[in-house]
A tleap script that builds the chain and sets N, CA, C and O, in Angstrom:
source leaprc.protein.ff14SB
mol = sequence {
  NMET ALA ASP GLU VAL SER PHE GLU ARG ASP
  ILE ALA PRO LEU PHE LYS LEU TYR ARG ALA
  GLY MET LEU TRP SER MET ASP LEU ALA LYS
  TYR GLU ASP VAL LYS ALA HIE ALA LYS PRO
  ILE PHE ALA ARG ILE ARG SER GLY ASN MET
  PRO PRO PRO PRO TYR PRO SER LEU THR PRO
  GLU GLN VAL GLU LEU PHE ALA THR TRP MET
  ARG GLN ASP PHE PRO CALA
}
set mol.1.N position { 13.731 -20.009 -24.126 }
set mol.1.CA position { 13.667 -18.728 -23.421 }
set mol.1.C position { 12.389 -18.669 -22.592 }
set mol.1.O position { 11.339 -19.169 -22.995 }
set mol.2.N position { 12.506 -18.057 -21.452 }
set mol.2.CA position { 11.337 -17.924 -20.581 }
set mol.2.C position { 10.320 -16.982 -21.225 }
set mol.2.O position { 10.663 -16.160 -22.074 }
set mol.3.N position { 9.085 -17.118 -20.810 }
set mol.3.CA position { 8.061 -16.205 -21.293 }
set mol.3.C position { 8.443 -14.780 -20.904 }
set mol.3.O position { 9.119 -14.552 -19.900 }
set mol.4.N position { 7.998 -13.836 -21.713 }
set mol.4.CA position { 8.314 -12.452 -21.414 }
set mol.4.C position { 7.626 -12.008 -20.120 }
set mol.4.O position { 6.444 -12.266 -19.895 }
set mol.5.N position { 8.396 -11.346 -19.302 }
set mol.5.CA position { 7.891 -10.806 -18.043 }
set mol.5.C position { 7.439 -9.377 -18.325 }
set mol.5.O position { 8.178 -8.597 -18.925 }
set mol.6.N position { 6.254 -9.043 -17.901 }
set mol.6.CA position { 5.685 -7.720 -18.135 }
set mol.6.C position { 5.685 -6.908 -16.844 }
set mol.6.O position { 5.380 -7.436 -15.775 }
set mol.7.N position { 6.025 -5.632 -16.944 }
set mol.7.CA position { 5.963 -4.776 -15.756 }
set mol.7.C position { 4.548 -4.737 -15.204 }
set mol.7.O position { 4.328 -4.976 -14.017 }
set mol.8.N position { 3.595 -4.435 -16.068 }
set mol.8.CA position { 2.209 -4.277 -15.610 }
set mol.8.C position { 1.640 -5.567 -15.015 }
set mol.8.O position { 0.977 -5.535 -13.978 }
set mol.9.N position { 1.895 -6.676 -15.656 }
set mol.9.CA position { 1.308 -7.952 -15.229 }
set mol.9.C position { 2.091 -8.609 -14.098 }
set mol.9.O position { 1.493 -9.199 -13.198 }
set mol.10.N position { 3.417 -8.517 -14.129 }
set mol.10.CA position { 4.240 -9.312 -13.219 }
set mol.10.C position { 5.012 -8.524 -12.155 }
set mol.10.O position { 5.121 -8.971 -11.014 }
set mol.11.N position { 5.541 -7.369 -12.518 }
set mol.11.CA position { 6.433 -6.645 -11.607 }
set mol.11.C position { 5.674 -5.680 -10.695 }
set mol.11.O position { 5.870 -5.701 -9.480 }
set mol.12.N position { 4.828 -4.850 -11.255 }
set mol.12.CA position { 4.084 -3.884 -10.425 }
set mol.12.C position { 3.326 -4.572 -9.284 }
set mol.12.O position { 3.329 -4.061 -8.164 }
set mol.13.N position { 2.680 -5.712 -9.533 }
set mol.13.CA position { 1.979 -6.373 -8.417 }
set mol.13.C position { 2.900 -6.828 -7.274 }
set mol.13.O position { 2.441 -6.983 -6.143 }
set mol.14.N position { 4.180 -7.041 -7.555 }
set mol.14.CA position { 5.105 -7.436 -6.484 }
set mol.14.C position { 5.173 -6.376 -5.397 }
set mol.14.O position { 5.353 -6.695 -4.221 }
set mol.15.N position { 5.029 -5.117 -5.789 }
set mol.15.CA position { 5.203 -4.011 -4.858 }
set mol.15.C position { 3.894 -3.409 -4.366 }
set mol.15.O position { 3.908 -2.540 -3.495 }
set mol.16.N position { 2.778 -3.849 -4.899 }
set mol.16.CA position { 1.490 -3.232 -4.576 }
set mol.16.C position { 1.205 -3.234 -3.068 }
set mol.16.O position { 0.800 -2.211 -2.515 }
set mol.17.N position { 1.410 -4.357 -2.412 }
set mol.17.CA position { 1.119 -4.452 -0.984 }
set mol.17.C position { 2.042 -3.594 -0.131 }
set mol.17.O position { 1.661 -3.169 0.960 }
set mol.18.N position { 3.240 -3.338 -0.614 }
set mol.18.CA position { 4.262 -2.676 0.184 }
set mol.18.C position { 4.417 -1.197 -0.145 }
set mol.18.O position { 5.126 -0.473 0.555 }
set mol.19.N position { 3.773 -0.759 -1.180 }
set mol.19.CA position { 3.996 0.586 -1.699 }
set mol.19.C position { 3.804 1.670 -0.646 }
set mol.19.O position { 4.619 2.589 -0.567 }
set mol.20.N position { 2.769 1.593 0.151 }
set mol.20.CA position { 2.499 2.626 1.154 }
set mol.20.C position { 3.593 2.679 2.219 }
set mol.20.O position { 3.869 3.745 2.770 }
set mol.21.N position { 4.216 1.541 2.513 }
set mol.21.CA position { 5.250 1.493 3.543 }
set mol.21.C position { 6.635 1.832 3.061 }
set mol.21.O position { 7.570 1.885 3.860 }
set mol.22.N position { 6.792 2.063 1.768 }
set mol.22.CA position { 8.109 2.355 1.215 }
set mol.22.C position { 8.203 3.846 0.924 }
set mol.22.O position { 7.511 4.364 0.048 }
set mol.23.N position { 9.049 4.515 1.652 }
set mol.23.CA position { 9.204 5.948 1.486 }
set mol.23.C position { 10.420 6.233 0.610 }
set mol.23.O position { 11.433 6.759 1.070 }
set mol.24.N position { 10.291 5.875 -0.646 }
set mol.24.CA position { 11.360 6.094 -1.611 }
set mol.24.C position { 11.072 7.362 -2.383 }
set mol.24.O position { 9.973 7.913 -2.314 }
set mol.25.N position { 12.057 7.814 -3.108 }
set mol.25.CA position { 11.885 9.005 -3.943 }
set mol.25.C position { 11.324 8.641 -5.308 }
set mol.25.O position { 11.444 9.407 -6.264 }
set mol.26.N position { 10.707 7.460 -5.391 }
set mol.26.CA position { 10.126 7.000 -6.649 }
set mol.26.C position { 8.794 6.336 -6.363 }
set mol.26.O position { 8.467 6.003 -5.224 }
set mol.27.N position { 8.046 6.156 -7.418 }
set mol.27.CA position { 6.749 5.484 -7.311 }
set mol.27.C position { 6.916 4.066 -7.835 }
set mol.27.O position { 7.159 3.867 -9.025 }
set mol.28.N position { 6.787 3.081 -6.955 }
set mol.28.CA position { 6.990 1.683 -7.342 }
set mol.28.C position { 5.894 1.142 -8.244 }
set mol.28.O position { 5.976 0.002 -8.702 }
set mol.29.N position { 4.881 1.933 -8.501 }
set mol.29.CA position { 3.829 1.527 -9.433 }
set mol.29.C position { 4.071 2.107 -10.827 }
set mol.29.O position { 3.340 1.793 -11.766 }
set mol.30.N position { 5.089 2.947 -10.962 }
set mol.30.CA position { 5.373 3.585 -12.257 }
set mol.30.C position { 6.533 2.881 -12.942 }
set mol.30.O position { 7.631 2.755 -12.398 }
set mol.31.N position { 6.249 2.432 -14.145 }
set mol.31.CA position { 7.251 1.732 -14.953 }
set mol.31.C position { 8.554 2.515 -15.038 }
set mol.31.O position { 9.625 1.961 -14.791 }
set mol.32.N position { 8.475 3.793 -15.384 }
set mol.32.CA position { 9.677 4.598 -15.591 }
set mol.32.C position { 10.533 4.664 -14.333 }
set mol.32.O position { 11.759 4.591 -14.411 }
set mol.33.N position { 9.892 4.801 -13.177 }
set mol.33.CA position { 10.634 4.882 -11.919 }
set mol.33.C position { 11.314 3.562 -11.577 }
set mol.33.O position { 12.482 3.544 -11.189 }
set mol.34.N position { 10.594 2.475 -11.721 }
set mol.34.CA position { 11.168 1.172 -11.375 }
set mol.34.C position { 12.277 0.811 -12.354 }
set mol.34.O position { 13.318 0.297 -11.943 }
set mol.35.N position { 12.073 1.070 -13.632 }
set mol.35.CA position { 13.121 0.790 -14.628 }
set mol.35.C position { 14.373 1.609 -14.334 }
set mol.35.O position { 15.482 1.075 -14.373 }
set mol.36.N position { 14.211 2.896 -14.040 }
set mol.36.CA position { 15.358 3.772 -13.781 }
set mol.36.C position { 16.141 3.357 -12.538 }
set mol.36.O position { 17.339 3.623 -12.445 }
set mol.37.N position { 15.480 2.713 -11.590 }
set mol.37.CA position { 16.121 2.310 -10.327 }
set mol.37.C position { 16.192 0.788 -10.172 }
set mol.37.O position { 16.313 0.280 -9.058 }
set mol.38.N position { 16.117 0.079 -11.273 }
set mol.38.CA position { 16.037 -1.389 -11.221 }
set mol.38.C position { 17.225 -2.026 -10.495 }
set mol.38.O position { 17.030 -2.931 -9.684 }
set mol.39.N position { 18.436 -1.577 -10.769 }
set mol.39.CA position { 19.602 -2.210 -10.135 }
set mol.39.C position { 19.590 -2.061 -8.618 }
set mol.39.O position { 19.776 -3.060 -7.923 }
set mol.40.N position { 19.379 -0.864 -8.068 }
set mol.40.CA position { 19.327 -0.785 -6.604 }
set mol.40.C position { 18.112 -1.503 -6.009 }
set mol.40.O position { 18.196 -2.070 -4.920 }
set mol.41.N position { 16.994 -1.476 -6.721 }
set mol.41.CA position { 15.824 -2.212 -6.237 }
set mol.41.C position { 16.166 -3.700 -6.178 }
set mol.41.O position { 15.891 -4.364 -5.179 }
set mol.42.N position { 16.761 -4.218 -7.242 }
set mol.42.CA position { 17.115 -5.635 -7.276 }
set mol.42.C position { 18.083 -5.987 -6.145 }
set mol.42.O position { 17.922 -7.013 -5.484 }
set mol.43.N position { 19.073 -5.146 -5.929 }
set mol.43.CA position { 20.034 -5.409 -4.854 }
set mol.43.C position { 19.326 -5.490 -3.500 }
set mol.43.O position { 19.657 -6.339 -2.672 }
set mol.44.N position { 18.363 -4.615 -3.282 }
set mol.44.CA position { 17.648 -4.605 -1.999 }
set mol.44.C position { 16.703 -5.782 -1.860 }
set mol.44.O position { 16.611 -6.372 -0.783 }
set mol.45.N position { 15.989 -6.142 -2.938 }
set mol.45.CA position { 15.080 -7.290 -2.793 }
set mol.45.C position { 15.865 -8.588 -2.695 }
set mol.45.O position { 15.443 -9.516 -2.004 }
set mol.46.N position { 17.006 -8.665 -3.380 }
set mol.46.CA position { 17.832 -9.874 -3.308 }
set mol.46.C position { 18.429 -10.053 -1.918 }
set mol.46.O position { 18.554 -11.177 -1.433 }
set mol.47.N position { 18.797 -8.944 -1.277 }
set mol.47.CA position { 19.402 -9.029 0.055 }
set mol.47.C position { 18.367 -9.184 1.167 }
set mol.47.O position { 18.716 -9.465 2.313 }
set mol.48.N position { 17.085 -8.997 0.821 }
set mol.48.CA position { 16.036 -9.089 1.834 }
set mol.48.C position { 15.764 -7.783 2.554 }
set mol.48.O position { 14.971 -7.753 3.495 }
set mol.49.N position { 16.413 -6.690 2.127 }
set mol.49.CA position { 16.212 -5.383 2.753 }
set mol.49.C position { 14.996 -4.632 2.210 }
set mol.49.O position { 14.652 -3.556 2.698 }
set mol.50.N position { 14.366 -5.199 1.219 }
set mol.50.CA position { 13.183 -4.588 0.637 }
set mol.50.C position { 12.216 -5.702 0.322 }
set mol.50.O position { 12.618 -6.684 -0.302 }
set mol.51.N position { 11.006 -5.606 0.705 }
set mol.51.CA position { 10.347 -4.510 1.399 }
set mol.51.C position { 10.797 -4.420 2.849 }
set mol.51.O position { 11.349 -5.370 3.404 }
set mol.52.N position { 10.552 -3.265 3.452 }
set mol.52.CA position { 11.000 -3.053 4.824 }
set mol.52.C position { 10.127 -3.816 5.820 }
set mol.52.O position { 8.986 -4.164 5.515 }
set mol.53.N position { 10.668 -4.073 7.008 }
set mol.53.CA position { 9.847 -4.665 8.062 }
set mol.53.C position { 8.645 -3.774 8.337 }
set mol.53.O position { 8.761 -2.553 8.233 }
set mol.54.N position { 7.556 -4.313 8.665 }
set mol.54.CA position { 7.262 -5.678 9.087 }
set mol.54.C position { 6.881 -6.602 7.936 }
set mol.54.O position { 6.461 -7.734 8.175 }
set mol.55.N position { 7.018 -6.144 6.696 }
set mol.55.CA position { 6.634 -6.959 5.546 }
set mol.55.C position { 7.633 -8.086 5.327 }
set mol.55.O position { 8.824 -7.920 5.588 }
set mol.56.N position { 7.158 -9.223 4.852 }
set mol.56.CA position { 8.081 -10.324 4.556 }
set mol.56.C position { 8.875 -10.033 3.282 }
set mol.56.O position { 8.425 -9.304 2.398 }
set mol.57.N position { 10.050 -10.618 3.218 }
set mol.57.CA position { 10.867 -10.497 2.005 }
set mol.57.C position { 10.141 -11.146 0.841 }
set mol.57.O position { 9.274 -12.000 1.027 }
set mol.58.N position { 10.508 -10.727 -0.360 }
set mol.58.CA position { 9.970 -11.390 -1.541 }
set mol.58.C position { 10.503 -12.818 -1.583 }
set mol.58.O position { 11.582 -13.105 -1.064 }
set mol.59.N position { 9.752 -13.690 -2.192 }
set mol.59.CA position { 10.190 -15.087 -2.313 }
set mol.59.C position { 11.324 -15.175 -3.338 }
set mol.59.O position { 11.479 -14.270 -4.158 }
set mol.60.N position { 12.111 -16.237 -3.304 }
set mol.60.CA position { 13.148 -16.415 -4.333 }
set mol.60.C position { 12.558 -16.379 -5.745 }
set mol.60.O position { 13.194 -15.874 -6.670 }
set mol.61.N position { 11.370 -16.902 -5.912 }
set mol.61.CA position { 10.724 -16.893 -7.231 }
set mol.61.C position { 10.393 -15.466 -7.660 }
set mol.61.O position { 10.542 -15.124 -8.833 }
set mol.62.N position { 9.951 -14.642 -6.734 }
set mol.62.CA position { 9.647 -13.248 -7.062 }
set mol.62.C position { 10.919 -12.467 -7.384 }
set mol.62.O position { 10.930 -11.641 -8.297 }
set mol.63.N position { 11.981 -12.726 -6.640 }
set mol.63.CA position { 13.262 -12.072 -6.919 }
set mol.63.C position { 13.750 -12.482 -8.308 }
set mol.63.O position { 14.235 -11.644 -9.068 }
set mol.64.N position { 13.625 -13.745 -8.635 }
set mol.64.CA position { 14.047 -14.223 -9.962 }
set mol.64.C position { 13.175 -13.618 -11.061 }
set mol.64.O position { 13.670 -13.334 -12.151 }
set mol.65.N position { 11.908 -13.421 -10.796 }
set mol.65.CA position { 11.018 -12.779 -11.760 }
set mol.65.C position { 11.514 -11.363 -12.070 }
set mol.65.O position { 11.536 -10.951 -13.230 }
set mol.66.N position { 11.904 -10.633 -11.049 }
set mol.66.CA position { 12.440 -9.280 -11.243 }
set mol.66.C position { 13.742 -9.349 -12.046 }
set mol.66.O position { 13.953 -8.538 -12.948 }
set mol.67.N position { 14.609 -10.301 -11.728 }
set mol.67.CA position { 15.866 -10.461 -12.463 }
set mol.67.C position { 15.592 -10.790 -13.931 }
set mol.67.O position { 16.265 -10.270 -14.821 }
set mol.68.N position { 14.624 -11.636 -14.177 }
set mol.68.CA position { 14.264 -11.982 -15.557 }
set mol.68.C position { 13.764 -10.752 -16.292 }
set mol.68.O position { 14.121 -10.539 -17.451 }
set mol.69.N position { 12.956 -9.949 -15.648 }
set mol.69.CA position { 12.462 -8.704 -16.257 }
set mol.69.C position { 13.621 -7.806 -16.657 }
set mol.69.O position { 13.606 -7.208 -17.734 }
set mol.70.N position { 14.624 -7.709 -15.795 }
set mol.70.CA position { 15.820 -6.896 -16.131 }
set mol.70.C position { 16.565 -7.510 -17.311 }
set mol.70.O position { 16.954 -6.794 -18.234 }
set mol.71.N position { 16.768 -8.825 -17.294 }
set mol.71.CA position { 17.491 -9.495 -18.392 }
set mol.71.C position { 16.758 -9.347 -19.721 }
set mol.71.O position { 17.387 -9.304 -20.778 }
set mol.72.N position { 15.444 -9.271 -19.669 }
set mol.72.CA position { 14.636 -9.146 -20.888 }
set mol.72.C position { 14.536 -7.687 -21.347 }
set mol.72.O position { 13.755 -7.373 -22.245 }
set mol.73.N position { 15.316 -6.804 -20.739 }
set mol.73.CA position { 15.366 -5.396 -21.105 }
set mol.73.C position { 14.091 -4.644 -20.753 }
set mol.73.O position { 13.650 -3.773 -21.503 }
set mol.74.N position { 13.504 -4.978 -19.620 }
set mol.74.CA position { 12.420 -4.213 -19.007 }
set mol.74.C position { 11.152 -4.082 -19.848 }
set mol.74.O position { 10.720 -2.960 -20.112 }
set mol.75.N position { 10.539 -5.187 -20.279 }
set mol.75.CA position { 9.283 -5.055 -21.029 }
set mol.75.C position { 8.217 -4.348 -20.194 }
set mol.75.O position { 8.077 -4.593 -18.996 }
set mol.76.N position { 7.480 -3.477 -20.849 }
set mol.76.CA position { 6.425 -2.757 -20.158 }
set mol.76.C position { 5.252 -3.672 -19.911 }
set mol.76.O position { 4.250 -3.250 -19.334 }
savepdb mol mol.pdb
quit
């Protein structure tokens, strides 16, 4: 099994650079918000629609990290 992925250590930093440019109804730095919206967030990062232009898409490794976090039942 892969090492446990942590929201604080691994997931929150994925969105730190893009947070100001994302006008969502949630705070991408808050565990509860990201967990509650994980499926739509994952769909958008997987499709390359998040983060929004002019930011680059997340790398395949970063997308897989988010998927692993979901599979591991969202460790904080």
